[in-house]
C-alpha positions as CSV (number, residue, x, y, z in Angstrom):
1,M,-15.8,23.3,-45.1
2,E,-19.7,22.1,-44.5
3,S,-19.7,18.3,-44.9
4,T,-22.1,17.3,-47.3
5,V,-25.1,14.9,-45.8
6,A,-23.7,11.7,-48.2
7,Q,-20.4,12.8,-45.9
8,K,-22.0,13.2,-43.0
9,L,-23.8,9.7,-43.4
10,E,-20.6,7.9,-44.4
11,A,-19.1,9.1,-41.1
12,I,-22.0,7.6,-39.3
13,H,-22.3,5.0,-40.4
14,N,-18.2,4.5,-40.1
15,L,-18.8,4.8,-36.5
16,Q,-21.4,2.7,-35.9
17,L,-19.6,-0.2,-37.7
18,L,-16.7,0.4,-35.2
19,D,-18.9,0.5,-32.6
20,S,-20.6,-3.0,-33.6
21,K,-17.4,-4.9,-33.8
22,L,-16.8,-3.4,-30.4
23,D,-20.3,-4.5,-29.3
24,A,-19.6,-8.0,-30.5
25,I,-16.1,-8.2,-28.6
26,I,-18.7,-6.7,-25.3
27,K,-21.2,-9.8,-26.1
28,V,-18.4,-12.5,-25.6
29,R,-17.8,-11.8,-22.2
30,G,-21.3,-12.5,-21.6
31,A,-22.3,-11.4,-18.3
32,L,-19.1,-11.8,-16.9
33,P,-18.0,-8.8,-15.9
34,E,-21.3,-8.2,-14.5
35,E,-20.9,-11.6,-12.3
36,V,-17.0,-9.6,-11.2
37,Q,-18.9,-6.5,-10.2
38,D,-21.5,-8.1,-7.9
39,L,-19.4,-10.5,-6.2
40,E,-17.2,-7.4,-5.7
41,D,-20.0,-5.5,-4.2
42,E,-20.9,-8.7,-2.3
43,I,-17.8,-9.5,-0.9
44,A,-17.6,-5.7,0.2
45,G,-20.1,-5.8,2.1
46,Y,-19.0,-9.0,4.2
47,E,-15.6,-6.9,4.9
48,T,-18.1,-4.2,6.7
49,R,-19.9,-6.8,8.7
50,L,-17.1,-9.0,9.3
51,E,-15.1,-4.7,10.4
52,K,-18.4,-4.6,12.7
53,F,-18.6,-7.9,14.4
54,Q,-14.8,-7.6,14.9
55,S,-15.3,-3.9,16.4
56,E,-18.2,-5.1,18.9
57,I,-16.0,-7.9,20.1
58,D,-13.3,-5.4,20.6
59,S,-15.9,-3.6,22.3
60,F,-17.1,-6.1,24.9
61,E,-13.8,-7.2,26.0
62,N,-12.9,-3.4,26.6
63,E,-15.6,-3.5,28.7
64,I,-15.0,-6.8,30.6
65,K,-11.3,-4.9,31.1
66,A,-13.0,-2.2,32.6
67,L,-15.0,-4.6,34.9
68,K,-12.6,-6.6,36.3
69,E,-10.4,-3.4,37.3
70,S,-13.7,-2.1,38.4
71,I,-14.1,-5.4,40.6
72,K,-10.7,-5.1,42.0
73,E,-11.5,-1.3,42.9
74,S,-14.0,-2.6,45.0
75,E,-12.2,-5.4,46.6
76,K,-9.5,-3.0,47.7
77,L,-12.2,-0.7,49.3
78,I,-13.7,-3.7,50.9
79,K,-10.1,-4.3,52.6
80,K,-9.8,-0.7,53.6
81,Y,-13.9,-0.8,55.2
82,Q,-13.0,-3.8,57.1
83,E,-9.8,-2.4,58.5
84,Q,-12.0,0.9,59.6
85,Q,-14.9,-1.4,60.8
86,M,-12.2,-2.9,63.6
87,N,-11.5,0.2,64.8
88,V,-15.0,2.1,64.4
89,R,-16.0,4.1,67.8
90,N,-19.7,3.9,67.9
91,N,-23.0,1.7,66.2
92,R,-23.3,4.7,63.4
93,E,-20.2,4.5,62.3
94,Y,-20.3,0.7,62.0
95,D,-23.4,0.7,60.3
96,A,-22.2,3.4,57.6
97,I,-19.0,1.0,57.2
98,T,-21.4,-1.9,56.6
99,K,-23.9,-0.5,54.4
100,E,-20.5,0.9,52.2
101,L,-19.2,-3.2,52.1
102,E,-22.6,-4.1,50.7
103,L,-22.7,-1.6,48.2
104,Q,-18.9,-2.6,46.8
105,D,-20.0,-6.3,47.5
106,L,-23.3,-5.4,44.7
107,E,-21.0,-3.5,42.9
108,I,-19.0,-6.8,42.4
109,Q,-22.0,-8.8,41.8
110,V,-23.2,-6.5,38.3
111,A,-20.4,-6.7,37.7
112,K,-19.1,-10.2,36.9
113,K,-23.0,-10.2,35.6
114,K,-22.1,-8.0,32.8
115,I,-18.7,-9.6,32.2
116,T,-21.0,-12.9,31.9
117,E,-23.2,-11.1,29.7
118,A,-20.3,-9.4,27.9
119,G,-18.5,-13.2,27.1
120,Y,-21.7,-14.5,25.6
121,R,-22.1,-11.8,23.8
122,I,-18.5,-11.9,22.1
123,D,-19.1,-16.0,22.1
124,T,-21.8,-15.0,20.0
125,K,-20.3,-12.8,17.6
126,K,-17.2,-14.9,16.7
127,V,-19.4,-17.8,15.9
128,D,-21.1,-14.7,13.5
129,L,-17.5,-14.1,12.4
130,E,-16.6,-17.6,11.7
131,E,-19.3,-18.0,9.5
132,L,-19.5,-15.0,8.0
133,S,-15.9,-15.1,7.1
134,A,-16.5,-19.3,5.9
135,V,-19.0,-17.3,3.4
136,K,-16.5,-14.9,2.1
137,K,-13.9,-17.7,2.0
138,D,-15.9,-19.2,-0.8
139,R,-17.6,-16.3,-3.0
140,Q,-13.9,-15.1,-2.8
141,K,-12.8,-18.6,-4.6
142,D,-15.8,-17.6,-7.1
143,L,-14.7,-14.3,-7.7
144,D,-11.2,-15.4,-8.5
145,Q,-12.2,-18.0,-10.7
146,K,-15.1,-15.7,-12.8
147,N,-11.7,-12.9,-12.7
148,S,-9.6,-15.5,-14.3
149,E,-12.2,-16.4,-17.2
150,L,-12.4,-12.8,-18.1
151,T,-8.9,-11.7,-17.8
152,S,-8.8,-14.9,-20.0
153,I,-11.2,-13.5,-22.6
154,V,-10.2,-10.4,-22.5
155,S,-6.9,-10.9,-23.6
156,E,-8.0,-12.8,-26.6
157,S,-9.5,-9.7,-28.1
158,E,-7.2,-7.1,-25.8
159,S,-5.4,-5.8,-29.2
160,E,-8.1,-6.0,-31.6
161,E,-10.0,-3.8,-28.7
162,A,-7.1,-1.0,-28.4
163,K,-7.5,-0.6,-32.3
164,L,-11.1,-0.4,-32.3
165,K,-11.2,2.5,-30.0
166,N,-8.3,3.6,-31.3
167,D,-10.2,3.7,-34.9
168,R,-13.4,4.8,-33.2
169,E,-11.9,8.1,-31.5
170,K,-10.6,8.9,-34.7
171,A,-14.0,8.4,-36.2
172,T,-15.9,10.2,-34.1
173,K,-14.2,13.4,-35.2
174,K,-15.2,13.4,-38.3
175,V,-18.9,13.0,-37.3
176,D,-21.6,16.3,-36.9
177,E,-21.3,17.3,-33.1
178,R,-25.7,17.5,-33.3
179,L,-25.2,13.9,-35.6
180,L,-23.4,12.9,-33.0
181,K,-25.7,13.6,-29.9
182,S,-28.9,12.1,-31.8
183,Y,-26.9,8.7,-32.5
184,T,-25.4,8.4,-29.0
185,K,-29.4,9.1,-27.7
186,I,-30.7,6.6,-30.4
187,R,-27.9,3.9,-29.4
188,A,-28.6,4.1,-26.1
189,N,-32.7,3.2,-26.3
190,A,-31.5,0.3,-29.3
191,K,-31.5,-3.1,-28.2
192,N,-29.2,-3.8,-30.3
193,G,-27.2,-1.1,-30.0
194,L,-28.0,-0.3,-33.8
195,A,-28.5,3.7,-34.0
196,V,-27.4,3.4,-38.6
197,V,-28.7,0.7,-40.5
198,L,-29.4,0.2,-44.2
199,V,-32.1,-0.8,-45.8
200,K,-32.0,-4.3,-46.7
201,R,-34.6,-6.0,-49.0
202,G,-37.1,-3.1,-48.8
203,A,-37.1,-3.0,-45.1
204,C,-35.6,-0.8,-41.9
205,G,-31.9,-2.5,-41.0
206,G,-33.1,-2.4,-37.6
207,C,-36.9,-2.7,-36.8
208,F,-37.3,-4.7,-39.9
209,N,-40.5,-2.7,-40.9
210,T,-41.4,-1.9,-45.0
211,V,-39.5,1.4,-46.2
212,P,-41.6,2.4,-49.3
213,P,-40.3,2.9,-52.5
214,Q,-40.4,6.7,-52.6
215,R,-38.4,6.8,-49.2
216,Q,-35.7,4.0,-50.4
217,A,-35.4,6.3,-53.6
218,D,-34.5,9.8,-51.6
219,I,-32.2,7.8,-48.9
220,R,-30.3,6.6,-52.1
221,E,-30.1,10.5,-53.2
222,K,-28.5,11.0,-49.8
223,K,-29.6,14.9,-49.8
224,K,-31.2,14.9,-46.4
225,L,-30.7,13.1,-43.4
226,I,-33.8,10.6,-42.7
227,V,-34.8,8.3,-40.3
228,C,-37.5,5.1,-40.2
229,E,-41.1,6.2,-38.8
230,H,-41.1,3.3,-37.0
231,C,-38.0,3.4,-34.7
232,G,-36.1,6.5,-35.4
233,R,-33.1,5.1,-36.7
234,I,-31.0,6.6,-39.1
235,L,-31.2,5.3,-42.3
236,A,-27.7,5.5,-44.5
237,G,-28.6,3.9,-47.3
238,V,-30.2,1.3,-49.6
239,E,-28.4,-2.0,-49.9
240,D,-29.3,-3.5,-53.7
241,E,-29.9,-6.8,-53.6
242,I,-27.9,-9.3,-55.8
243,V,-29.8,-11.4,-58.0
244,E,-28.1,-14.6,-59.0
245,E,-28.4,-15.1,-63.0
246,V,-30.2,-19.1,-63.6
247,A,-28.9,-20.3,-66.6
248,P,-31.2,-21.5,-68.4
249,K,-32.9,-25.5,-68.4
250,K,-32.0,-27.4,-71.3
251,K,-34.8,-28.6,-73.0
252,R,-35.5,-32.3,-73.4
253,A,-35.8,-33.4,-76.5
254,T,-39.3,-34.7,-77.4
255,K,-41.0,-37.9,-79.4
256,S,-41.5,-36.4,-82.7
257,T,-38.4,-35.3,-82.6
258,K,-36.4,-38.3,-81.8
259,A,-38.7,-40.2,-84.2
260,K,-37.7,-37.6,-87.2
261,A,-34.1,-38.5,-86.1
């Protein structure tokens, strides 16, 4: 059965009331959720950099290990060539072995230089790693504190929020699909999250621009969906002003009345 315009407006207005209550709960948390997320992202970035530093240190240490093995191999060859040099038969063989000895000696010098350079880089990376670890530790403390604050705030309204979300899910099913899409779009663009409002004191409850009397009369009838011509919000109804009755002031007795008395 097709819902009437009045029923559609009631359903969408009810959804707005639930969303506004949820917005109020989230507002209490302030910027804490964003701050927690930013800190988590920042710490994740530090962890990536720390892993990179450690990987570079491991790489340099492996390089030093390989260079030390190379030096050992060169020293063995030097010992071997020195023994061969003692048993050469001519100058040609002697010169050839001498060149090999010089080459291995040069290999050892180059390897030692590379070991020194790698050691310096390891020391530098270790300093960077320690400094970054200290920064990460401080930011982790900040994150733990923010998380504690957020958990405390969330726990206070956890049951209420769960109930509201459950009620919202039920309320959503009662809203016309096309109207729900429009509502979601308007709400996403509204700073205060209001997509459905009432006309209060002759003005739109969202942007506070005046709504003409004839338009207010149409809104009261609820025969068609009407949106604010200024902000595009759905106008669900007109809130009638309650005029307080002012008690008539008692007349004070005039001088002439007193005189007659």
